[in-house]
C-alpha positions in Angstrom: -66.2 -16.3 -41.1 -69.6 -15.4 -39.5 -72.4 -17.8 -39.9 -75.9 -16.7 -41.2 -74.3 -13.4 -42.3 -77.4 -12.2 -44.0 -78.8 -11.8 -40.5 -75.9 -9.8 -39.2 -76.2 -6.0 -38.9 -75.3 -3.9 -42.0 -73.4 -1.2 -40.1 -69.7 -1.7 -39.3 -67.8 0.4 -36.8 -64.3 1.1 -35.6 -63.4 0.5 -32.0 -63.6 4.1 -31.0 -67.1 4.3 -32.5 -68.3 1.3 -30.5 -66.8 2.8 -27.3 -68.8 6.0 -28.1 -72.0 4.0 -28.6 -71.3 2.3 -25.2 -70.8 5.8 -23.6 -74.0 7.1 -25.1 -76.0 4.0 -24.0 -74.8 4.5 -20.4 -75.5 8.3 -20.6 -79.1 7.4 -21.8 -79.7 5.5 -18.5 -78.3 2.0 -18.9 -75.7 1.4 -16.2 -72.4 0.0 -17.3 -72.7 -3.0 -15.0 -76.0 -3.9 -16.6 -74.3 -3.8 -20.0 -71.6 -6.2 -18.7 -74.3 -8.5 -17.4 -76.1 -8.5 -20.8 -72.8 -9.3 -22.5 -72.1 -12.1 -20.1 -75.5 -13.6 -20.7 -75.0 -13.4 -24.5 -71.7 -15.1 -24.2 -73.1 -17.8 -21.9 -75.9 -18.5 -24.4 -73.3 -19.0 -27.1 -71.1 -21.2 -24.9 -74.0 -23.5 -24.0 -75.2 -23.7 -27.5 -71.8 -24.7 -28.9 -70.5 -26.8 -26.1 -73.5 -28.0 -24.0 -71.9 -31.0 -22.5 -68.4 -29.8 -21.7 -69.2 -28.8 -18.1 -65.9 -26.9 -17.5 -64.7 -23.4 -18.4 -61.5 -21.5 -17.8 -61.8 -17.7 -18.1 -58.6 -15.7 -18.8 -59.0 -12.1 -17.9 -57.1 -8.9 -18.5 -57.6 -5.6 -16.6 -60.3 -3.7 -18.7 -64.0 -4.0 -19.2 -63.5 -7.1 -21.3 -62.3 -8.8 -18.1 -65.5 -7.7 -16.4 -67.6 -9.6 -19.0 -65.5 -12.6 -18.3 -65.9 -12.5 -14.5 -69.7 -12.3 -14.9 -69.7 -15.2 -17.4 -67.8 -17.3 -14.8 -70.6 -16.6 -12.3 -73.3 -17.8 -14.7 -71.3 -21.0 -15.5 -70.8 -21.8 -11.8 -74.5 -21.3 -11.1 -75.2 -23.8 -13.8 -73.1 -26.4 -12.1 -70.0 -26.1 -14.4 -66.5 -26.4 -13.0 -65.1 -22.9 -13.3 -61.9 -21.0 -12.7 -60.6 -17.6 -13.6 -57.0 -17.0 -14.5 -56.1 -13.4 -14.1 -53.4 -12.5 -16.7 -53.7 -8.8 -16.0 -53.3 -7.5 -12.5 -56.7 -7.7 -10.8 -55.7 -4.7 -8.5 -55.7 -2.5 -11.6 -59.4 -3.2 -12.4 -61.5 -0.1 -12.1 -65.2 0.7 -12.1 -67.7 -1.8 -13.3 -64.9 -4.4 -14.1 -63.7 -4.2 -10.5 -67.3 -4.7 -9.3 -67.7 -7.7 -11.6 -64.5 -9.3 -10.2 -65.6 -8.7 -6.6 -69.0 -10.2 -7.4 -67.3 -13.3 -8.8 -65.1 -13.8 -5.7 -68.1 -13.3 -3.5 -69.9 -16.0 -5.5 -67.1 -18.4 -4.8 -65.6 -18.5 -8.2 -62.0 -19.8 -8.1 -59.8 -16.9 -9.1 -56.1 -17.4 -9.5 -53.2 -15.4 -11.0 -51.9 -16.6 -14.4 -48.7 -18.6 -14.3 -46.8 -20.1 -17.2 -47.4 -23.0 -17.7 -51.0 -22.8 -16.5 -53.6 -25.5 -16.2 -56.1 -24.9 -19.0 -59.2 -27.0 -19.3 -62.6 -27.1 -20.8 -63.8 -24.2 -22.9 -61.3 -21.3 -22.7 -62.9 -17.8 -22.6 -60.8 -15.0 -24.0 -61.6 -12.0 -21.8 -58.1 -10.6 -22.1 -57.8 -7.4 -24.2 -60.9 -6.6 -26.1 -60.9 -3.4 -28.3 -58.7 -1.4 -26.0 -55.4 -2.7 -27.3 -53.0 -0.2 -28.9 -49.7 -1.5 -30.3 -48.4 -5.0 -30.3 -49.4 -7.5 -27.6 -46.8 -7.6 -24.8 -46.0 -9.9 -21.9 -47.7 -11.5 -20.1 -50.6 -11.4 -22.6 -48.4 -12.7 -25.4 -47.5 -15.8 -23.5 -51.1 -16.4 -22.5 -52.3 -16.1 -26.1 -49.6 -18.5 -27.3 -50.6 -21.0 -24.6 -54.3 -20.7 -25.5 -53.6 -21.3 -29.2 -51.3 -24.2 -28.4 -53.8 -25.9 -26.1 -56.0 -27.4 -28.8 -59.0 -26.5 -26.6 -62.1 -24.7 -27.9 -62.0 -20.9 -27.4 -64.8 -18.4 -26.9 -63.6 -14.8 -27.5 -65.5 -11.9 -26.0 -66.1 -9.0 -28.3 -63.1 -9.9 -30.6 -60.1 -12.2 -30.4 -57.4 -10.6 -28.3 -54.6 -9.3 -30.4 -56.8 -8.7 -33.5 -57.1 -5.0 -34.5 -60.8 -4.1 -34.4 -60.3 -1.4 -37.0 -58.2 -3.2 -39.7 -58.3 -6.9 -39.1 -54.5 -7.0 -38.7 -52.7 -9.0 -36.1 -51.0 -6.9 -33.4 -48.0 -9.3 -32.9 -50.0 -12.3 -31.9 -53.7 -13.0 -31.7 -56.2 -15.6 -30.3 -57.6 -18.1 -32.8 -61.1 -18.4 -31.6 -63.7 -21.1 -32.2 -66.5 -18.7 -31.6 -66.5 -14.9 -31.1 -69.4 -13.0 -29.5 -69.4 -9.4 -30.6 -71.3 -6.7 -28.7 -73.1 -3.4 -29.4 -71.7 -2.7 -32.9 -70.0 -5.0 -35.4 -66.3 -4.2 -35.7 -64.9 -3.8 -39.2 -61.8 -5.8 -38.3 -63.7 -8.9 -37.6 -64.6 -9.3 -41.3 -61.5 -8.4 -43.2 -57.7 -9.0 -43.2 -56.9 -11.8 -40.7 -60.2 -11.4 -39.0 -62.1 -14.1 -40.9 -59.4 -16.6 -40.0 -59.4 -15.8 -36.3 -63.0 -15.1 -35.2 -64.3 -18.6 -36.0 -68.1 -18.4 -35.9 -69.2 -14.9 -35.2 -72.3 -14.3 -33.0 -73.5 -10.7 -32.6 -75.6 -9.2 -29.7 -76.5 -5.5 -29.7 -77.1 -5.6 -25.9 -80.5 -4.0 -26.4 -79.1 -0.7 -27.8 -81.8 1.5 -29.1 -81.8 2.4 -32.8 -81.9 6.1 -31.9 -78.5 5.8 -30.2 -77.1 3.8 -33.2 -78.2 6.6 -35.5 -76.1 9.1 -33.5 -72.8 7.5 -34.6 -72.5 7.0 -38.4 -71.0 3.7 -39.3 -67.6 3.6 -41.0 -68.7 1.0 -43.5 -71.7 -1.0 -44.7 -71.8 -4.8 -45.0 -73.1 -6.0 -48.3 -76.3 -8.0 -48.1 -79.3 -8.8 -50.2 -81.3 -6.2 -48.2 -78.8 -3.3 -48.8 -77.8 -4.0 -52.4 -79.3 -2.2 -55.3 -81.5 -4.3 -57.6 -81.7 -4.3 -61.3 -85.2 -3.3 -62.5 -87.4 -5.9 -64.0 -87.6 -6.0 -67.8 -90.5 -4.9 -69.8 -92.3 -7.4 -72.1 -91.1 -5.3 -75.0 -87.4 -5.4 -73.9 -84.8 -5.9 -76.6 -81.0 -6.3 -76.5 -80.4 -2.6 -77.5 -81.7 -1.5 -74.1 -79.1 -3.3 -72.0 -75.8 -2.0 -73.2 -73.0 -2.7 -75.6 -70.1 -4.1 -73.7 -66.6 -4.5 -75.1 -63.9 -6.7 -73.5 -60.3 -5.9 -74.3 -57.7 -8.5 -73.5 -56.3 -11.9 -74.2 -52.7 -11.6 -75.5 -51.0 -14.7 -76.7 -51.3 -17.5 -74.2 -54.0 -15.8 -72.0 -57.0 -15.7 -74.3 -59.1 -17.6 -71.8 -59.0 -14.7 -69.3 -60.8 -12.3 -71.7 -63.2 -15.0 -72.8 -64.2 -15.6 -69.2 -65.0 -11.9 -68.7 -67.0 -11.8 -71.9 -69.0 -14.9 -71.0 -69.7 -13.7 -67.5 -71.0 -10.3 -68.9 -73.2 -12.1 -71.4 -74.7 -14.4 -68.7 -75.4 -11.5 -66.4 -77.5 -9.7 -68.9 -75.4 -7.3 -71.0 -77.3 -6.6 -74.2 -74.5 -7.2 -76.6 -70.9 -8.4 -75.8 -67.9 -8.0 -78.1 -64.5 -9.5 -77.4 -61.5 -7.8 -78.9 -58.6 -10.2 -78.6 -55.7 -11.6 -80.6 -56.8 -13.0 -83.9 -55.6 -16.5 -83.1 -58.1 -16.7 -80.2 -61.2 -15.9 -82.2 -62.0 -19.4 -83.4 -61.8 -20.9 -79.9 -64.0 -18.1 -78.6 -66.7 -18.7 -81.2 -66.7 -22.4 -80.5 -67.1 -21.9 -76.8 -69.6 -19.1 -77.0 -70.9 -18.1 -80.4 -73.2 -15.4 -79.0 -70.1 -13.3 -78.2 -68.9 -11.2 -81.1 -65.3 -12.1 -81.1 -63.0 -10.0 -83.2 -59.3 -10.3 -83.9 -57.4 -7.1 -83.2 -53.8 -6.7 -84.2 -53.7 -2.8 -84.3 -55.4 0.1 -82.6 -56.8 1.1 -86.0 -59.0 -2.0 -85.9 -60.0 -1.2 -82.3 -61.3 2.3 -83.0 -64.4 0.9 -84.7 -65.1 -1.4 -81.9 -64.8 1.2 -79.1 -67.0 3.8 -80.8 -70.4 2.1 -80.2 -69.4 0.6 -76.8 -71.3 1.8 -73.7 -68.9 0.0 -71.3 -65.4 -1.4 -71.5 -63.8 -4.2 -69.5 -60.1 -3.9 -69.9 -57.2 -6.0 -68.7 -58.0 -9.7 -68.4 -55.1 -11.4 -70.2 -54.0 -8.1 -71.7 -50.3 -8.5 -71.0 -47.8 -5.7 -70.6 -46.2 -6.1 -74.1 -46.7 -3.4 -76.8 -50.0 -5.0 -78.0 -51.6 -4.6 -74.6 -50.2 -1.2 -74.0 -51.6 0.1 -77.2 -55.0 -1.3 -76.5 -55.1 0.2 -73.0 -53.9 3.6 -74.2 -56.8 3.8 -76.7 -59.3 2.5 -74.1 -58.2 5.2 -71.6 -59.3 7.9 -74.1 -62.8 6.5 -74.6 -65.3 8.4 -72.3 -67.5 5.6 -71.1 -67.7 3.6 -67.8 -64.9 1.1 -67.6 -63.7 -1.8 -65.5 -59.9 -2.2 -65.2 -58.4 -5.4 -64.0 -55.2 -7.5 -64.1 -52.6 -6.2 -66.4 -54.5 -2.9 -67.0 -53.8 -2.2 -63.3 -50.1 -3.1 -63.7 -49.8 -0.7 -66.6 -51.7 2.0 -64.7 -49.2 1.6 -61.8 -46.4 2.5 -64.2 -48.0 6.0 -64.7 -48.1 5.8 -68.5 -51.9 6.0 -68.8 -54.7 7.8 -66.8 -57.8 6.1 -65.6 -61.0 7.5 -67.2 -63.7 9.0 -65.1 -66.3 6.7 -63.6 -64.1 3.7 -63.7 -64.0 0.6 -61.4 -60.7 -1.0 -60.5 -60.4 -4.5 -59.0 -56.9 -5.0 -57.6 -55.8 -7.9 -55.4 -53.4 -6.9 -52.6 -50.3 -7.2 -54.8 -51.8 -4.9 -57.5 -53.0 -2.5 -54.9 -49.5 -2.3 -53.5 -48.1 -1.4 -56.9 -50.8 1.2 -57.5 -50.2 2.9 -54.2 -46.4 2.5 -54.1 -46.8 0.6 -50.8 -45.6 -2.8 -49.7 -48.1 -5.7 -49.7 -47.7 -6.0 -45.9 -48.7 -2.3 -45.6 -51.8 -2.9 -47.7 -52.8 -5.9 -45.7 -52.1 -4.2 -42.4 -54.9 -1.7 -43.1 -57.1 -2.9 -45.9 -59.8 -0.3 -45.3 -57.3 2.6 -45.6 -55.8 1.0 -48.7 -59.1 0.8 -50.4 -60.0 4.4 -49.6 -56.5 5.5 -50.7 -56.9 3.8 -54.0 -60.3 5.4 -54.6 -59.1 8.8 -53.8 -55.8 8.6 -55.7 -57.4 7.4 -58.9 -60.8 9.1 -58.4 -62.6 5.8 -59.0 -64.5 3.0 -57.3 -61.9 0.6 -55.9 -62.7 -3.0 -55.1 -59.8 -4.5 -53.0 -60.1 -8.2 -53.3 -59.3 -10.8 -50.7 -60.9 -12.1 -47.5 -63.4 -9.4 -46.6 -63.3 -7.7 -49.9 -63.6 -3.9 -49.6 -65.2 -1.3 -51.9 -64.5 2.4 -51.7 -65.2 5.5 -53.7 -63.5 8.9 -53.9 -66.1 10.4 -51.5 -65.1 8.1 -48.7 -67.9 5.6 -48.9 -66.8 2.1 -47.8 -68.5 -1.3 -48.0 -67.4 -4.8 -47.2 -68.3 -8.2 -48.5 -68.0 -11.0 -45.9 -68.9 -13.9 -48.2 -66.6 -16.2 -50.1 -64.8 -19.5 -49.7 -61.1 -20.7 -49.7 -61.9 -22.9 -52.8 -62.0 -19.6 -54.7 -58.2 -19.4 -54.5 -57.6 -20.1 -58.2 -57.0 -18.5 -61.6 -59.6 -16.7 -63.6 -62.1 -15.8 -60.9 -61.1 -12.1 -61.1 -61.8 -12.2 -64.8 -65.3 -13.4 -64.1 -65.8 -10.7 -61.5 -64.7 -8.0 -64.0 -67.2 -9.2 -66.5 -70.1 -9.2 -64.0 -69.3 -5.6 -63.0 -69.3 -4.6 -66.7 -72.6 -6.3 -67.3 -74.2 -4.4 -64.4 -72.7 -1.1 -65.6 -74.1 -1.8 -69.0 -77.6 -2.3 -67.5 -77.5 1.1 -65.8 -76.1 0.7 -62.3 -73.7 3.3 -60.9 -70.1 2.2 -60.6 -70.3 1.7 -56.9 -73.6 -0.2 -57.0 -72.4 -2.3 -59.9 -69.2 -3.2 -58.2 -71.0 -3.9 -54.9 -73.6 -6.2 -56.4 -71.1 -8.0 -58.5 -68.7 -8.6 -55.6 -71.6 -10.0 -53.5 -72.9 -12.3 -56.3 -69.4 -13.5 -57.1 -68.6 -14.3 -53.4 -71.9 -15.9 -52.8 -71.5 -18.1 -55.8 -68.0 -19.2 -54.7 -69.4 -19.9 -51.2 -72.2 -22.1 -52.6 -69.8 -24.0 -54.9 -67.0 -24.2 -52.3 -69.0 -26.6 -50.2 -68.0 -29.2 -52.8 -64.3 -28.6 -51.9 -61.2 -28.0 -53.9 -61.0 -27.8 -57.7 -63.4 -24.9 -58.2 -62.8 -23.3 -61.6 -63.7 -19.8 -62.7 -66.2 -21.0 -65.3 -68.1 -22.9 -62.6 -69.1 -19.6 -61.1 -70.9 -18.2 -64.1 -74.1 -20.2 -64.1 -74.4 -19.8 -60.3 -73.9 -16.1 -60.5 -76.7 -15.9 -63.1 -79.0 -17.9 -60.8 -78.2 -15.7 -57.8 -78.7 -12.5 -59.9 -82.2 -13.8 -60.9 -83.0 -14.6 -57.2 -81.9 -11.1 -56.2 -83.3 -9.1 -59.2 -85.9 -11.1 -61.1 -86.0 -10.5 -64.8 -89.8 -10.3 -64.7 -92.1 -8.9 -62.0 
């Protein structure tokens, strides 16, 4: 995943949009060869910073502009006294325009340029200047063999613009892809670097805008926004006369037999994130344990929808699904919740029941599926969801007229109007049970305090991922409950309770 991500640009683009930015930059008076030179210098700075003592670089080139960047980087390395060679995987005779000029300049500078042969002699830092964003369809020979050899070499890899074989738009792998140590991305951040397989392949991500003017960036609207402290909505500070009645009544529905902890985690997270009053409607046998763990939560045993009517009536927000189950008890609770006209968060088994088509999602709802749940909701295969996560998130939001938070590496948020946001925080230690229940509770708390569904889901996702990132430094064994106090602290840092 990218390092120092809060300093990365907020706007995310598809490959065609970045090419359009490049075209407009050239049309505004910056020659294409100058842009290549800027890209080469940015890559050379990254290479020296990460591997200052290696002294050897092998550049592997294709036959597009990405290759031109690689040839110019080779010149810079040679001038610095490094041992350099270029292995041309693509036919150099097919280079055109600025890329051909860059290759000729490299040969004139005495850079050793050879044709790629399998097996090839790879040494030093390997520079991936093979395919860039121009790839359509799966990687074919000889690029497939070159990528496989690079990955098998065990040598450090610097990818130019994005790892070859990674789809810049979706983060899916087009047959085979480079696993980079560092990726230097140019002009506009590509959406695919931050979601799907992107986070596992880019290594550390370095961004350089190549001196593009803000006025040109404004001409091409971004496809998505990256969540950051600067772009997220803030909760307003509280008045000295604040009281609990001003910050929402939240009701959590869930916790069938054997899964009472899931609903309790949601309720506790909602309470800790500032919801005014939190009620937990769960199986009667879970009430005692809930009161022992968190007596501030109004835990109520529910064994019929008749009992639930009185709890739903005063609620401003519902969180439905954690531990709900798909048995008649859970189905009955969900059916009643669906008829209650307040903002709601549906998670876990509520989504599985929604996918069956037996209930309708109320207006203004937020859904939080993982890829498997998203596949069921859309009638797709999981592989289809993961192959184009941005499109899956948008399809969910449009089909159910809601805010959809598609969880996973590079979580995505979409609404029915086509707005798309991405969270590039998180940690592998978060792969465990109950973390989604906590997230649902945080979203509910922010809804209860007046944020819109999209803003509440966005802020909650960012807080949840940042908390996992912070705790993940300690390694495996992270539990869902560990997140709650850290989320509370991060929320206070982002939106102080008092001015």
